[in-house]
N, C-alpha and C positions, 0 to 999 in steps of 0.2 A: 795590531797591538791593542789588546782589550784591557783597558785600565778600569779597576773597580771604583769608579767615581761617579757620583750622581750628576755632576756637571757635564759629563761626557755622555752618560747613558749608554745605550746599546748601539749607537750609530757607528756602523763600520766605516763610513766616510770620515767622521771626525777622528776615530781611532787611527785610520790610515794616514790622515794629515799629520797627526802628532808623530807617528812613526817616521814619516818622510822627513819632518823637520828635526827629528832627533838625530838624523844622519847628516843632513845638509841644510845650511841656513846662511843668510836669509834667502827666501824664495818668493817670487811674485805669485799672485793668484793664478796667472796663466801657466806658469811652470808647475805649480802644484797640481792644477787640473790635468796637465799633460801626463804627469807621473801617475796620477790616480787611474787614468785611462790605460796607459801602457803597461805599468808594472803591476797594478792591482786589479786590472780588468773590470773595474767598476762601471756599471751602466748608469751614468748620470750626466746632467747638463752642466755647462759652465755656471749657470745661474744657481744651481744646487750647491756647487762648490763654493761660490761666493757667499751664499747664505750660511753654509757651515763655518766658513772663515769668520764671518761677521759675528755669529753666535759664540764661537770660541774666543774671539777678541772681547766681546761684551762680558764674558765670564772670566776675563783676565787670565785665560789660559795661554793666549797668544798675544803678541804685541805687533802692531803694524808700524814698521819703520820705513824710511825713504827707500831703502834697498829692497824691502819686501817683508814677509812675515817671519818672526822668530818666536820660539817658545818663551813665555814670560818667566824670568828667573825667580820671581816671588812664588809663582805657582809650583815651580820645581822644588823649592825649599819645603813646600808643604807635603811633598810626596814621600818624605822619610828616606828609606833605604834606596828608593829608585833615584833619588836626587843626586847622590854623591858624585858619580862620574859625570853625568850630564851637566850638572852645575859647574863642575870644574872646567869642563870644555867651554861652556859659555863665558865664564869669567876670564878665560884665557883667549877669548876670541880676538881681541885687539892686540894682544901681545904675540901670540903664536897659535895659528890654527892647527888643530890636530888633524892629520890625514889618516883615516882608517884604511887598512890594507884589505882589499877584497881579492879573492882568488876567483878568476872567471874561467870556466871551462865550457867548451862547446862539444856537442855530440851529434853524430849523423843519424843515429837511430836510437830507439828506446832501449834496446838491449844493451847498448854501450853504457847508457845511463844507469840501468839496473846493476850492471857489474860494478861500476864506479861506486854506486850507493852502498852495495854490500861490502865492498873493500873498505869503504870509509867507516862503516859500522864496525868492522873488525878492528880498524885502527883506533877508533875512539874507545872501544871496549878494552883494548890492551893498555891504553893510556890511563883510563879511569877505573878499570876493574868493575864497572857497572854501567848500565845504559838505560837512559830514560828518553824514549823517542815519542814525539808527537808529530803526526802528519796532518797538515791542512791540505785538503784536495777537493777538486770539483766533483769527482766521482770516486767511489771506493776502488782502489787499485785491484786489478784482476790478479789473483794470487797464483794461478796455475801456469804463469810464465816462468816461475822459479823452478829450477831443476830439483829433483828429489834430494840431491846432495846439498843444495843451497837451503832447502827447507829443513833438512836434518841439522845443518850447522846452526841455523837460527834457533831451533828448538833446544839445542844443547847449551846455548849461551845462558849462563846463570846471571842472576841479578839484572835481568833485562825486563823493562816494562815498556809496553807500546800501546799508543792510543791513536786511532784514526778518526779525524773529524772531517766528515764529508758534507759539502755544501748541498749536494743533491740527495734525493731519496726516491730513486726509481726502483722498479721491480728488480732490475739487474744489480743495482747497488745493494739491495737487501740480500740478494743471493750471495754476492761476493762477501758481504759482511758476515754471513753465517759461516763461510769457509774460513775467514780470518779468526772468528771466535773459536772455531775448533782447534786453532793453533795457539790459543791463549791470548789473542790480541783483542783489546776492547775497541768497539766501533760506535761512533755517534753519528746518526744520519740527520740531515736537515740542519746542520750546525750553522750558526751565524758567524761566518768567517769572511774576511775581506779579500782573500786571494784564491786563485785556482790551484796553486801548488806551492807549498812551503814545508820544509822538514826541519824540525829542531831535534838535535842529538846532543844531549847534555847541554854544554854551553855553546855548541856550534849551531849556526843558522844557515840553512841551505835554501836559497830562493831559486825556483825553477820557472823558466819562461818558455812558453810554447807559442807557436804561431796561431792565428785565428783559424787556419785550415785544420790544424791538429785538434784544436778545441771542438770545432764542428764535427770532426771525425768521431771523437769520443762521445759527443752528444748523440750522434746518429746511432752508434753502436748501442748506447744505453737507452734508446727510445723504444725498444721492443716491448710489446704488450704482455708477453709471457716468456718465462725462462725457456720454454720449449722452442721459442722462435729464435733463441740466441745461438749464433753460429760460433762455437768455441774455436774452430779451426781458423775462421776469418779473423777473430780477435787475436789469436796467437800470431798469425801472419802479420797483422797490422802492427803489433807491438814489436815483434822480433825482426821483421824484414823490411818494413816500409821505411824509405829514406825520408827523414824529417830533421828539422833543425831544432835542437834543444840547447838553450844557454843556461848555465848554472853558475850562481855566485855563492861562495862559501866564506863566512867570516865568523869570528868568535866574539861573543858578547854575553857574559854571564847574566847581567841584569835584564837585558832585552829577552834573552832566551827564557828566563824564568817567567817573565810577564806573558810571553807568547804561549807558554805551556798552560797558562790559566785561562786562555781565551775560550 
């Protein structure tokens, strides 16, 4: 969650802490640290987390209570349009806690997830008659696992905008970016994002969680020194046939989706 505020700056750790506390509060420093490591795959120490929490508290963005950290209501009021729903939730904290509904889906291989993702795109397009997709990812997705029919269907969709923000900028990422650009998709390499995989489709937010083994597999595939060393068959096999665990959560939040698209 990248907020355009000088008090936060470009720190992905601080942005991620605020995103975590906008969904669940109060949380102790230990619990926040655990979520940063598990859900956001951030490489940081507990001391770094504590330092970020201390700075956010000193800047009156967070409050430290007996039960843990919460977002400062006065800071929320200063955020204008972002504040409305979150402030309402915080004001109602002692009266009635709002429980957000998350849909959690598990997949046994990447192909199953790709099919679900494409079906979901189709569903959202039919609902809203337009589509604004922003993909946060560790590496630029390999486009050639899509069938010709799937590619044709995406190209025929009107009122569709798509942006890929890739954390990495390897030779293979650049090659994949060129393929996506040929299909009208914008790609930004070396983006400062806090997660390895997140997809925003209009007002829907999709968080994708992979195991460390899967992340290592992608890193190894993308470590080639030349595109000529890239084994496309091995890549397709890894994506389509390798049995792996993928957990996806989907929820709808217009304000948060809008902020994430600006990351």
